[in-house]
C-alpha positions in Angstrom: -17.5 7.9 55.5 -18.1 10.7 53.0 -19.1 10.3 49.5 -16.5 11.5 46.9 -15.4 10.8 43.4 -12.2 9.2 42.2 -11.0 11.0 39.1 -8.2 9.4 37.0 -6.5 11.3 34.3 -4.4 9.2 31.9 -1.8 11.3 30.0 1.4 10.5 28.1 4.4 12.7 27.2 5.0 12.8 23.5 7.5 15.8 23.7 10.5 13.7 22.8 12.3 15.2 25.7 12.8 14.3 29.4 9.4 13.8 30.9 7.8 17.2 31.9 6.7 17.1 35.5 2.9 17.4 35.7 2.9 18.0 39.5 3.0 21.9 39.2 0.1 22.0 36.9 -1.9 19.6 39.1 -1.2 22.0 42.0 -2.8 25.0 40.2 -6.2 22.9 40.7 -5.9 20.6 43.5 -3.9 20.2 46.8 -3.8 16.5 46.8 -3.2 13.8 44.1 -1.4 10.6 43.3 1.0 10.1 40.4 1.4 6.5 39.0 4.2 6.6 36.4 3.9 3.8 33.9 4.0 2.8 30.1 1.0 2.8 27.9 -0.1 1.8 24.5 -2.0 4.3 22.2 -2.8 3.2 18.7 -0.2 0.4 19.1 2.7 2.7 20.2 4.1 2.4 23.5 4.6 5.8 25.3 5.6 7.0 28.9 2.5 7.8 30.7 1.3 8.9 34.2 -2.0 8.3 35.8 -3.1 11.1 38.1 -5.6 10.1 40.7 -7.6 12.9 42.5 -10.3 12.2 45.2 -12.7 15.2 45.1 -16.4 16.0 44.7 -18.7 16.0 41.9 -18.5 19.9 41.9 -14.8 19.5 41.1 -15.5 17.9 37.5 -14.8 21.2 35.7 -11.5 21.6 37.3 -10.6 18.1 36.3 -11.4 18.9 32.8 -9.3 22.1 32.8 -6.5 20.1 34.4 -6.8 17.4 31.7 -6.7 20.1 29.0 -3.6 21.6 30.4 -1.9 18.2 30.6 -2.9 17.3 26.9 -1.0 20.6 25.9 1.9 19.9 28.2 2.4 16.4 26.7 1.6 17.2 23.2 -1.4 14.7 23.2 -3.9 13.9 20.7 -6.4 13.1 23.6 -6.4 12.7 27.3 -8.6 10.1 29.1 -10.7 10.9 32.1 -12.4 8.4 34.2 -14.5 8.9 37.3 -15.9 6.5 39.8 -18.1 7.1 43.0 -16.2 6.1 46.1 -16.6 6.6 49.9 -13.6 8.2 51.5 -12.5 7.7 55.1 -9.5 9.7 56.5 -7.8 8.3 59.4 
């Protein structure tokens, strides 16, 4: 098994329009990701959200930060949350 990092980016869409697809923006930085569409609460207000999971290396942190910044602008967000967790990956 290889050591890796699971990055999660939590972002909502406050544009007031149909959800803006984050996939093309993610593809600028990464070739693989998982998109989990959901609802979230921020400051007591419900909003359409997506959690983007990316398995990558420690060296990819800067790209994750750039991606989160792009998503923040796209979704007209005050802030975007990034979490990271050390994992071991095994491809079958």
